[in-house]
C-alpha positions in Angstrom: 16.2 11.5 12.8 19.1 11.9 10.4 19.0 10.1 7.1 22.4 8.5 7.8 21.1 7.0 11.1 21.4 3.1 11.4 17.8 1.7 11.0 18.9 -1.1 13.1 18.9 1.4 16.1 15.8 2.9 17.7 15.2 6.5 16.2 14.4 8.9 18.3 10.8 9.9 19.0 8.9 11.3 16.2 7.8 15.3 16.3 4.2 16.0 15.6 3.5 18.8 13.4 0.5 20.7 13.9 -1.3 22.1 10.8 -0.8 25.5 9.6 -3.9 27.9 9.5 -3.8 29.7 6.3 -6.6 31.6 4.5 -7.1 34.3 1.8 -9.2 36.5 3.7 -6.8 36.8 6.7 -4.1 37.7 4.2 -6.2 40.4 2.7 -7.8 42.2 5.4 -7.8 40.3 8.9 -4.8 39.7 11.1 -4.1 36.0 11.5 -5.2 35.8 15.2 -8.6 37.4 14.4 -9.4 34.9 11.6 -8.3 32.1 13.7 -10.8 33.3 16.4 -13.6 33.3 13.9 -12.9 29.9 12.6 -12.9 28.5 16.1 -15.7 30.5 17.3 -18.2 29.8 14.6 -16.8 26.7 13.2 -17.7 27.7 9.6 -16.7 25.5 6.4 -13.6 26.6 4.7 -15.8 27.5 1.4 -17.6 30.3 3.6 -14.5 32.3 3.6 -13.4 31.8 0.2 -14.1 35.2 -1.7 -15.0 35.1 -5.3 -12.2 35.5 -7.7 -13.4 38.8 -8.8 -13.2 40.3 -5.7 -9.8 39.0 -4.9 -8.7 40.5 -8.3 -9.8 44.1 -7.2 -8.1 43.5 -4.2 -4.8 43.1 -6.5 -4.3 39.4 -5.6 -2.9 37.7 -8.7 -5.3 34.7 -9.9 -2.2 32.2 -9.6 -1.6 33.2 -6.2 -5.2 33.1 -5.3 -5.5 29.6 -6.4 -2.2 28.3 -4.9 -3.3 29.9 -1.5 -6.7 28.3 -1.4 -5.3 24.9 -2.5 -2.6 24.8 0.0 -5.2 25.8 2.8 -7.6 22.9 1.5 -4.7 20.2 1.7 -3.5 21.6 5.2 -7.2 20.8 6.3 -7.0 17.3 4.7 -3.7 16.8 6.5 -5.3 18.1 9.8 -8.4 15.6 9.6 -6.1 12.7 9.1 -3.6 13.4 11.5 -2.5 10.7 14.0 0.4 9.3 16.2 0.0 5.7 14.5 -2.2 3.7 12.5 -2.2 -0.2 11.9 -4.6 -2.1 9.9 -5.2 -5.6 8.2 -5.4 -5.4 4.4 -7.0 -7.9 1.7 -5.9 -7.2 -1.7 -7.2 -8.6 -5.1 -5.0 -7.9 -8.0 -6.8 -8.2 -11.5 -5.1 -8.3 -14.6 -6.1 -7.1 -17.9 -7.9 -10.3 -19.0 -9.9 -10.0 -15.4 -7.8 -13.0 -13.7 -7.5 -12.3 -9.9 -4.7 -12.9 -7.5 -5.6 -12.8 -3.7 -3.0 -11.4 -1.2 -3.2 -9.9 2.4 -1.0 -7.7 4.4 -0.6 -6.1 7.9 0.2 -2.5 7.7 1.7 -0.6 10.7 3.0 3.2 10.8 4.3 5.2 13.4 4.4 9.0 13.3 3.0 11.0 10.5 3.9 12.2 7.1 7.4 13.1 6.3 8.8 11.7 9.8 6.8 8.6 9.9 8.1 4.9 9.9 6.1 2.3 8.1 6.1 -1.6 8.1 4.1 -3.5 5.6 4.3 -7.3 5.8 2.4 -9.9 3.7 0.6 -12.8 5.4 -0.6 -14.6 2.6 -0.6 -16.4 0.1 2.3 -18.9 1.2 4.6 -17.8 -1.4 4.7 -14.1 -0.2 4.2 -14.8 3.4 6.8 -12.9 5.6 7.8 -10.5 2.7 8.2 -7.0 4.3 8.6 -3.5 3.2 10.2 -1.3 5.9 9.8 2.7 4.9 11.6 5.2 6.9 10.3 8.8 5.6 12.4 12.2 5.8 10.9 15.6 5.1 11.6 17.1 1.6 13.8 14.0 0.4 13.1 10.6 -0.9 12.3 7.9 1.8 14.7 5.2 2.9 13.1 1.8 1.9 14.2 -1.7 2.4 12.6 -5.0 0.9 13.0 -8.3 2.8 12.4 -11.8 1.2 12.6 -14.6 3.5 12.8 -17.5 0.8 16.4 -16.0 0.2 16.6 -14.5 3.6 17.8 -11.3 2.4 16.9 -7.7 2.4 17.7 -5.2 0.0 17.5 -1.3 -0.4 15.3 0.1 -3.0 17.2 3.0 -4.5 15.1 6.4 -5.4 15.5 5.5 -9.2 13.6 2.2 -8.7 10.6 3.6 -6.8 8.4 3.5 -10.2 8.7 -0.4 -10.3 5.6 -2.2 -9.1 5.4 -3.2 -5.5 5.3 -7.0 -5.2 2.9 -7.5 -8.4 0.5 -4.9 -7.3 -0.4 -1.7 -9.1 1.2 0.3 -6.3 4.6 1.3 -7.0 7.2 1.7 -4.5 6.9 5.4 -4.5 3.4 5.0 -4.0 3.8 3.3 -0.5 5.8 6.1 1.2 4.3 9.0 3.2 4.2 12.6 2.0 4.0 16.0 3.4 1.8 18.8 2.5 5.0 20.7 1.8 6.3 18.3 -0.6 4.0 19.8 -3.5 3.3 22.9 -5.1 -0.6 23.3 -5.4 -3.3 25.0 -7.5 -7.2 25.2 -7.1 -8.5 24.1 -10.5 -12.1 24.6 -9.5 -14.8 22.9 -7.7 -17.2 20.1 -8.9 -20.3 18.4 -8.1 -21.9 14.7 -8.9 -24.2 12.5 -7.1 -21.3 11.2 -4.9 -20.9 14.9 -3.4 -19.1 18.4 -3.9 -15.6 18.3 -4.3 -12.5 20.8 -4.8 -10.0 19.7 -7.7 -6.6 20.5 -7.0 -3.4 20.1 -9.0 -0.3 19.0 -7.1 3.1 19.0 -8.5 6.0 17.5 -6.5 8.9 19.3 -5.6 12.0 18.2 -7.9 14.1 16.8 -4.7 11.6 14.3 -4.4 12.8 12.8 -7.6 9.1 11.5 -8.3 8.2 9.6 -11.1 5.2 11.8 -11.7 5.0 15.0 -13.3 1.8 16.2 -11.5 -1.3 14.9 -9.7 -4.9 15.9 -9.7 -6.8 15.3 -6.4 -10.4 15.6 -5.8 -11.0 16.6 -1.8 -14.5 16.1 -0.6 -15.8 19.8 0.7 -17.5 18.5 3.8 -15.0 15.8 4.9 -11.9 17.0 3.5 -10.9 13.6 2.7 -9.2 12.7 -1.0 -11.4 10.6 -2.6 -9.7 10.3 -6.0 -6.3 10.8 -7.5 -4.9 10.9 -11.1 -1.3 10.5 -11.6 0.6 12.0 -14.7 3.6 10.9 -16.2 4.9 13.0 -19.2 1.7 14.9 -19.0 -0.2 11.7 -19.9 -2.6 9.9 -17.3 -0.8 6.8 -15.9 -3.0 5.8 -12.7 -6.0 6.5 -11.0 -6.5 5.9 -7.3 -10.3 5.8 -5.9 -10.9 5.8 -2.2 -14.4 4.6 -1.0 -16.4 3.4 2.0 -15.6 6.2 4.1 -16.2 5.6 8.0 -15.3 7.6 10.9 -13.0 5.8 13.1 -11.6 7.1 16.2 -12.9 10.7 14.9 -10.8 10.1 11.7 -12.4 9.8 8.2 -11.0 6.8 6.7 -11.4 5.1 3.4 -11.9 1.5 3.8 -11.3 0.7 0.1 -9.0 1.6 -2.2 -8.7 0.7 -5.9 -5.5 1.7 -8.1 -5.9 1.4 -11.6 -2.6 1.0 -14.3 -4.1 2.5 -17.4 -1.3 1.5 -19.5 -1.0 -2.1 -18.0 -5.1 -2.5 -18.0 -4.7 -3.7 -14.4 -6.0 -2.8 -11.2 -5.5 -3.5 -7.5 -8.2 -3.2 -4.8 -7.3 -2.9 -1.2 -9.9 -3.8 1.7 -9.1 -2.4 5.1 -10.3 -4.0 8.4 -9.2 -3.7 11.9 -8.0 -0.4 11.6 -6.7 1.3 14.8 -5.3 4.9 15.3 -3.0 6.0 18.1 -2.2 2.9 19.4 1.0 2.4 21.0 3.6 0.8 18.7 7.2 0.0 19.6 10.2 1.5 18.1 11.7 -1.9 17.5 9.1 -2.7 14.9 10.5 -0.2 12.5 14.3 -1.6 12.4 16.1 -3.8 9.9 16.6 -6.2 12.5 12.9 -6.6 12.9 12.2 -6.5 9.3 14.6 -9.7 8.9 13.4 -11.2 12.3 9.6 -11.5 11.1 8.3 -9.7 14.1 9.6 -12.0 16.4 
């Protein structure tokens, strides 16, 4: 879909992009086809094929390249684990201010496609003062998404400019930028190390957004569960200062996809946090293209 396309028209069918198999071992001594055969035949975990750094250095591979290649491979596995043609869920939100006061909200979230060629619509269902408010996001690979916010009280939609994506989304601790889908290729990665805790074992990865995304964040740290390949924690840094954290919990496998049914975003500067609890999660459900248009955003799903 061209970025200049009229969102009121039905966009073309979104292509699905398969995961890209990458591995250090195949780069060093095995043809890619042979390595893919090994993976599919033995179904061994990724860590089985990660060579010690000392061995890779002896093979003449620079440490930075080793960390970048390993991190990219891990994030491709995260992408493959979560890939689906659509997702729909009901979200209940609790927004806590610094003093502990809580506001409760609810929304219906729907997405068609995946990553940088997806379309999504989030519409609030409660409380009454925000019922019907909707956010339409049309993602594009390698560039900022197109976003429109519709407010039924004034019967008007407005486009969210890229420079305004750091603003809080309707009083939550998620910014407009946080509400858009990303591609693995939107970041440059480096494997920082591995960590273990009572919650399990994790890869720690640094992700630096590409400049053309115009992100508010200088870089992120993400923790990936080594067994499930799910991101369980993210730290967001602005100007090298930790700005926000996102924790994912209550993991459940739904239709073959490991899903975090609870998300908690904390804004460290404001001292506030938003908890999102998901229910009625459905993957690969048919969703009409007509849902993801400005016309439907204004009409309220009628």
